[in-house]
C-alpha positions as CSV (number, residue, x, y, z in Angstrom):
1,M,-33.3,30.6,26.9
2,E,-32.8,28.6,23.7
3,F,-30.2,30.3,22.3
4,L,-27.7,28.6,24.7
5,P,-25.9,25.3,23.4
6,V,-27.1,22.1,25.2
7,W,-24.2,20.9,26.7
8,P,-22.5,19.0,27.3
9,L,-21.3,19.9,23.8
10,E,-21.8,17.4,20.6
11,Y,-18.7,16.8,17.8
12,N,-18.7,18.4,15.3
13,V,-15.9,17.4,11.9
14,Q,-14.3,20.6,13.0
15,I,-13.7,19.9,16.5
16,A,-12.7,16.6,16.0
17,F,-10.2,17.5,12.8
18,G,-9.1,20.4,15.4
19,V,-8.4,18.0,18.5
20,L,-7.0,15.3,15.6
21,L,-4.2,17.9,14.6
22,F,-3.7,19.4,18.0
23,A,-2.8,16.0,19.8
24,G,-1.0,15.3,16.9
25,V,1.6,18.2,17.3
26,L,1.8,17.4,20.4
27,G,2.8,13.5,19.9
28,G,5.5,14.4,17.0
29,Y,7.1,17.1,19.1
30,L,7.2,14.8,22.0
31,A,8.7,12.1,19.5
32,H,11.1,14.7,18.4
33,R,12.9,14.5,21.8
34,I,13.7,11.2,20.7
35,S,15.9,11.0,17.8
36,W,15.5,7.6,16.8
37,L,11.5,7.8,16.8
38,P,9.6,8.5,14.3
39,S,6.9,11.5,14.4
40,I,4.8,8.8,13.3
41,T,5.1,6.7,16.3
42,G,4.2,10.3,18.8
43,F,1.1,10.5,16.1
44,M,-0.3,7.0,17.2
45,A,0.7,7.1,20.6
46,V,-1.7,10.4,21.0
47,G,-3.8,8.5,19.5
48,L,-4.7,5.8,21.0
49,L,-4.3,8.2,24.5
50,I,-6.8,10.2,23.7
51,G,-9.5,7.7,22.0
52,P,-11.9,5.1,23.0
53,S,-9.0,2.8,24.1
54,G,-7.5,5.2,26.1
55,I,-9.1,8.3,28.2
56,N,-12.3,8.4,25.2
57,L,-11.7,12.1,24.6
58,V,-12.1,11.1,21.3
59,T,-15.2,9.2,21.0
60,H,-16.5,6.4,18.1
61,E,-19.3,9.0,17.4
62,A,-16.3,12.0,16.9
63,L,-13.4,9.3,14.9
64,D,-16.7,8.6,12.4
65,L,-17.0,12.2,11.7
66,A,-13.3,12.2,10.9
67,R,-13.7,9.9,8.1
68,A,-14.3,12.6,5.3
69,V,-11.5,13.9,6.3
70,I,-9.5,11.1,6.5
71,D,-11.0,10.0,3.1
72,I,-9.1,13.1,2.0
73,S,-5.8,12.4,3.5
74,L,-5.7,9.0,2.0
75,G,-5.9,10.1,-1.2
76,L,-3.5,12.7,-1.3
77,I,-1.2,9.4,-0.8
78,L,-2.1,7.0,-2.5
79,Y,-2.0,9.4,-5.7
80,R,1.3,10.8,-4.1
81,L,2.3,7.4,-4.3
82,G,0.5,6.6,-7.8
83,L,3.0,9.4,-9.4
84,S,5.8,6.9,-8.4
85,L,4.9,4.3,-11.3
86,D,5.2,5.3,-15.2
87,L,3.9,2.2,-17.0
88,R,5.5,3.2,-20.0
89,A,8.9,3.2,-18.3
90,M,8.5,0.1,-16.3
91,S,7.9,-1.5,-19.7
92,H,11.2,-1.3,-20.4
93,D,12.1,-2.8,-17.2
94,P,10.0,-5.9,-16.1
95,R,12.3,-7.1,-13.5
96,L,10.2,-4.5,-11.4
97,L,6.9,-6.0,-12.4
98,V,7.8,-9.8,-11.8
99,T,9.4,-8.8,-8.5
100,S,6.2,-7.5,-7.6
101,L,4.0,-10.1,-8.3
102,L,6.6,-12.1,-7.0
103,E,6.2,-11.1,-3.8
104,S,2.6,-10.2,-4.1
105,G,1.7,-14.3,-4.6
106,T,4.0,-15.4,-2.0
107,T,2.5,-12.7,0.4
108,F,-0.9,-14.0,-0.7
109,L,-0.1,-18.0,-0.6
110,A,1.7,-17.2,2.9
111,T,-0.9,-15.9,4.8
112,F,-3.3,-17.5,3.1
113,A,-1.8,-21.1,4.2
114,V,-1.6,-20.0,7.9
115,L,-4.5,-18.3,8.2
116,V,-6.4,-22.4,7.3
117,W,-3.5,-24.0,8.7
118,L,-5.4,-21.7,12.2
119,D,-8.5,-23.0,11.1
120,L,-10.3,-19.6,9.3
121,P,-12.7,-20.3,6.9
122,P,-10.9,-20.6,3.0
123,L,-13.1,-17.7,1.9
124,L,-12.0,-15.2,5.4
125,A,-8.4,-16.4,4.7
126,G,-8.5,-15.6,1.1
127,L,-9.7,-12.1,2.2
128,A,-7.5,-11.4,4.9
129,A,-4.4,-12.7,2.6
130,A,-5.5,-10.3,-0.8
131,I,-5.5,-7.3,1.6
132,V,-2.2,-7.8,3.7
133,I,-0.8,-7.8,0.2
134,S,-1.2,-4.2,0.5
135,S,2.0,-1.8,2.4
136,S,1.5,1.4,3.6
137,P,2.6,4.6,1.4
138,A,1.8,6.9,4.3
139,I,4.6,5.5,6.4
140,L,6.6,5.1,3.5
141,I,6.3,8.7,2.3
142,H,6.6,10.3,5.6
143,V,9.1,8.8,7.1
144,A,11.7,9.0,3.8
145,H,10.4,12.8,3.9
146,E,11.5,12.8,7.3
147,V,14.9,11.3,7.2
148,G,15.2,12.5,3.8
149,A,15.6,10.0,2.4
150,A,17.0,9.8,-1.8
151,G,18.4,7.0,-3.9
152,P,17.5,4.3,-6.1
153,V,16.3,2.3,-2.7
154,T,13.8,4.8,-2.0
155,E,12.4,5.2,-5.4
156,R,12.5,1.6,-6.3
157,T,10.4,0.8,-2.9
158,K,8.0,3.5,-4.0
159,E,7.5,1.6,-7.1
160,L,7.0,-1.5,-5.8
161,V,4.2,-0.4,-3.2
162,A,2.7,1.1,-5.9
163,L,2.4,-2.2,-7.1
164,N,1.5,-4.2,-4.8
165,N,-1.3,-1.6,-3.6
166,L,-2.7,-2.6,-7.4
167,F,-2.1,-6.2,-6.7
168,S,-4.2,-5.8,-3.7
169,F,-6.8,-4.6,-4.7
170,F,-7.6,-6.9,-8.3
171,A,-7.1,-9.8,-5.4
172,F,-9.7,-8.7,-3.6
173,S,-11.7,-7.6,-6.4
174,A,-11.5,-11.2,-8.3
175,L,-12.6,-13.0,-4.6
176,L,-15.0,-11.0,-4.3
177,P,-17.7,-12.8,-6.0
178,A,-17.0,-15.8,-3.5
179,G,-18.4,-13.5,-0.7
180,H,-21.4,-12.2,-2.0
181,L,-21.9,-15.6,-2.6
182,A,-21.4,-17.1,1.1
183,A,-24.0,-13.7,1.8
184,A,-26.5,-15.4,-0.4
185,A,-26.2,-12.8,-2.6
186,D,-27.6,-13.5,-6.4
187,W,-25.8,-14.4,-9.1
188,A,-26.0,-11.3,-11.0
189,T,-24.6,-9.0,-8.0
190,A,-21.7,-11.9,-7.3
191,L,-20.2,-11.6,-11.1
192,F,-21.0,-7.9,-12.1
193,Q,-20.3,-5.8,-8.3
194,P,-16.8,-6.3,-8.7
195,L,-16.3,-5.7,-12.2
196,Y,-18.5,-2.4,-11.8
197,Q,-16.5,-1.5,-8.8
198,L,-12.6,-2.0,-10.6
199,F,-13.7,-1.1,-14.3
200,G,-15.7,2.0,-13.5
201,S,-13.4,3.2,-10.6
202,L,-10.8,3.0,-13.5
203,L,-12.7,4.1,-15.7
204,V,-13.4,7.2,-13.3
205,A,-9.2,7.8,-12.8
206,V,-8.8,7.5,-16.4
207,L,-11.4,10.5,-17.3
208,V,-10.3,12.9,-14.0
209,A,-6.1,12.0,-14.9
210,L,-7.5,13.4,-19.0
211,L,-8.9,16.4,-17.7
212,L,-6.2,17.4,-15.1
213,V,-3.7,17.1,-17.9
214,Q,-5.1,18.8,-20.5
215,T,-6.4,21.4,-18.0
216,A,-2.3,21.5,-17.0
217,R,-0.7,22.2,-20.4
218,R,-3.3,24.5,-21.7
219,T,-2.8,26.5,-18.6
220,R,1.3,26.0,-18.2
221,G,2.1,29.8,-17.8
222,A,0.1,29.9,-14.3
223,S,2.0,27.5,-12.3
224,Q,0.5,28.7,-9.5
225,Y,-3.0,26.7,-9.4
226,R,-1.3,23.5,-10.6
227,M,-1.8,22.8,-6.6
228,A,-5.4,23.9,-7.0
229,L,-5.7,21.6,-10.3
230,I,-4.2,18.7,-8.8
231,I,-6.4,18.9,-5.1
232,G,-9.7,19.9,-7.4
233,A,-9.4,16.9,-9.7
234,L,-8.6,13.9,-6.7
235,M,-11.7,15.6,-4.8
236,L,-13.5,15.4,-8.0
237,G,-12.5,11.5,-8.0
238,I,-12.6,10.8,-4.8
239,G,-16.3,12.4,-4.8
240,I,-17.5,10.6,-8.5
241,A,-16.0,7.5,-6.9
242,K,-18.1,8.0,-3.8
243,A,-21.3,8.8,-5.8
244,L,-21.4,6.0,-7.7
245,G,-20.5,3.4,-5.7
246,L,-16.7,2.7,-6.9
247,S,-13.4,2.8,-4.4
248,A,-12.4,6.1,-3.3
249,L,-9.3,4.4,-2.8
250,F,-8.2,3.2,-6.2
251,V,-9.4,6.1,-8.2
252,P,-6.8,8.4,-6.3
253,L,-4.1,5.2,-6.9
254,A,-4.7,4.8,-10.4
255,L,-5.3,8.6,-10.8
256,G,-1.5,8.8,-9.8
257,V,-0.1,6.2,-12.3
258,V,-2.5,7.1,-14.6
259,V,-1.4,11.0,-14.4
260,R,2.4,10.4,-14.2
261,T,1.7,8.0,-17.4
262,L,0.3,10.3,-20.1
263,E,2.6,13.1,-18.2
264,G,6.0,11.8,-18.7
265,R,8.4,14.2,-17.4
266,E,5.7,17.5,-17.3
267,T,5.0,19.6,-14.7
268,L,2.1,17.6,-12.7
269,S,4.7,15.2,-11.3
270,D,7.0,17.5,-10.4
271,V,4.6,19.5,-7.9
272,E,5.5,20.1,-4.4
273,F,2.9,19.3,-1.8
274,G,4.9,21.3,0.7
275,E,4.1,21.7,4.3
276,A,0.3,21.8,4.3
277,F,0.6,18.1,2.6
278,E,1.7,17.7,7.1
279,L,-1.5,18.7,7.9
280,F,-3.3,15.3,6.4
281,F,-0.3,13.3,7.5
282,I,-0.7,13.9,11.1
283,V,-4.3,13.8,11.3
284,L,-4.1,10.0,9.2
285,F,-2.3,8.8,11.8
286,V,-3.4,10.1,15.2
287,Y,-7.0,8.8,13.8
288,A,-5.5,5.5,12.9
289,G,-3.9,5.4,16.7
290,A,-7.4,6.2,18.0
291,K,-8.9,3.3,16.3
292,I,-6.4,0.7,17.6
293,H,-8.4,-1.3,19.6
294,V,-6.6,-2.9,22.6
295,A,-9.1,-5.7,23.2
296,E,-9.3,-6.9,20.2
297,L,-5.5,-7.4,20.2
298,A,-5.8,-9.4,23.5
299,T,-8.6,-12.0,22.1
300,L,-6.7,-12.4,18.7
301,G,-3.2,-12.1,19.3
302,G,-2.1,-15.6,18.0
303,V,-4.0,-15.8,14.8
304,T,-2.8,-11.7,14.2
305,I,1.0,-12.4,15.4
306,A,0.9,-15.9,13.1
307,L,-0.8,-13.6,10.2
308,V,1.6,-10.6,10.8
309,G,4.9,-13.3,10.8
310,A,3.5,-14.9,7.4
311,R,4.0,-11.5,5.9
312,I,6.6,-9.8,6.2
313,G,8.6,-13.2,6.1
314,A,6.9,-13.8,2.8
315,K,7.7,-9.9,2.0
316,W,11.2,-9.8,3.0
317,L,12.5,-13.4,1.9
318,T,10.9,-12.6,-1.6
319,V,11.9,-8.7,-2.0
320,Y,15.6,-9.7,-1.2
321,G,16.4,-12.7,-3.2
322,M,15.0,-11.0,-6.5
323,T,16.8,-7.6,-5.4
324,R,20.0,-9.5,-5.2
325,W,19.6,-11.7,-8.5
326,Q,19.1,-8.0,-9.7
327,G,22.4,-6.9,-8.5
328,A,21.9,-4.8,-5.3
329,T,23.8,-5.1,-2.2
330,P,23.0,-7.1,0.2
331,P,22.4,-3.8,2.8
332,Q,20.1,-2.0,-0.5
333,S,18.1,-5.6,-0.6
334,A,17.8,-5.8,3.0
335,A,16.3,-2.4,3.1
336,T,13.9,-2.7,0.4
337,G,12.3,-5.7,2.2
338,L,11.7,-4.0,5.3
339,L,10.2,-1.2,4.0
340,L,7.3,-3.2,2.5
341,I,6.3,-4.3,5.9
342,P,4.4,-1.7,6.9
343,M,0.0,-1.7,6.5
344,A,-2.1,0.8,7.0
345,G,-5.0,2.4,5.0
346,L,-6.0,0.2,2.1
347,A,-6.2,-2.4,4.0
348,I,-8.3,-0.5,6.4
349,G,-10.5,0.4,3.1
350,L,-11.1,-3.0,1.6
351,A,-11.8,-4.1,5.2
352,Q,-14.8,-1.7,5.9
353,T,-15.5,-2.7,2.0
354,A,-15.8,-6.1,3.0
355,D,-18.1,-5.1,5.8
356,S,-20.3,-2.8,4.0
357,L,-21.1,-5.5,1.3
358,F,-21.5,-8.4,3.7
359,A,-21.4,-7.2,7.5
360,L,-21.8,-10.5,9.3
361,E,-19.5,-12.8,7.3
362,A,-16.7,-9.9,7.5
363,A,-17.0,-9.3,11.1
364,Q,-14.2,-12.0,12.1
365,L,-12.0,-10.7,8.9
366,N,-12.2,-6.6,10.1
367,A,-10.9,-7.7,13.6
368,I,-8.0,-9.5,12.2
369,V,-7.1,-7.3,9.7
370,L,-7.5,-3.9,12.2
371,A,-5.8,-6.0,14.2
372,S,-2.9,-6.7,12.1
373,V,-2.9,-3.3,11.3
374,A,-2.3,-1.9,14.7
375,I,0.4,-4.3,15.2
376,L,2.1,-3.1,11.5
377,E,1.7,0.3,12.1
378,T,3.1,0.2,15.5
379,I,6.6,-1.1,14.6
380,G,6.8,0.0,11.0
381,P,8.0,4.0,11.7
382,P,10.8,2.8,13.2
383,I,11.3,-0.4,11.0
384,A,11.4,2.0,7.8
385,A,13.6,4.8,9.8
386,Y,16.1,1.5,9.9
387,A,15.9,0.5,6.7
388,F,16.3,3.9,5.1
389,H,19.7,4.3,7.2
390,L,20.4,0.4,6.4
391,A,20.3,1.6,2.6
392,G,22.6,4.5,3.5
393,E,20.1,7.2,1.6
394,T,19.4,9.5,4.5
395,G,19.6,13.4,4.5
396,K,19.9,13.4,0.7
397,L,17.0,15.7,0.6
398,G,18.6,18.0,3.7
399,A,15.3,17.0,5.5
400,G,16.6,15.2,8.3
401,K,15.2,14.8,11.9
402,V,18.5,15.6,13.5
403,A,19.0,19.3,11.2
404,R,15.4,19.9,12.8
405,L,16.8,20.0,16.4
406,E,19.2,21.5,16.0
407,D,17.5,24.4,14.5
């Protein structure tokens, strides 16, 4: 009977999304039973369990199908992070920019030196060092929401994360010509592809931001449509980026920055994403857990631990010293440095970009970056939760885990 389905059933996007979401809810629920454990850890643990390194309920093919949903999730998170950065306001307080430049530069130099010392080729060491400048906006935003964090440390850290993601993308783009030449590409490709990707992505972000801001101003009286406008603009920007071969990660981040800078204190920057936004966080972190390769962690253990250690040390020491010099208290400075430790989405995206441009040369780079992300995503949520408590900014939004458990 030809009308019956073929068994076993093949995954499609909807099944992959549903499995990741259901598994994530169960992982988050179990994490909620342990008061000190962030729900992100539960999402990732259940992802590892059901993924290829676990029982293989979610296969590599299913994860590939879910990639479109993950791109949307990362786009929303990066856009929301970009909203924390007002370039006009930052021009009146250059200390933020100086702190971020020093932190990003120190992280690059420290990790590059360690990787070269471990006999990695200078090009791969440079690309890896550029990638690990970035910090995870998803972990920062989600844990801040979960513990109800608000205050100067929370806001300052969002700005620093937005900046170091920008600097990571810039440093990575600056090294791409050397990568192309190592892969035997011609000079025109080596020179113009990175420029095309950088400035093309920025141009798309600016044009979509202008469209979004102008439309929001002309429909100011219909506030019920603001979220639809934002989602539509994000999907448009990401879609154009993919169609033109640009960065689907840089466009939403730059879009958020441009919207905040153009708009100032107007309505778009204050839109609450609501509980629906939680769906994308859950799927993103279950996906991240499922992508962890235990075998790679074992094989690259020494290099990965050295890279992670150098990155943590460079970020924490630089930020602690700079914020103390600027007048922050020791707990505030320590907390700010700790909140920059998690690393996730942008790092994975940049590693995959390198893999798509020069796969043979980037295979080792991919393995090292993904192994580092696995460690930092695992330890990142508990560290972030502790950092918010250390800064004394938890419970300020009335959304902490304890309150939910008591309900």
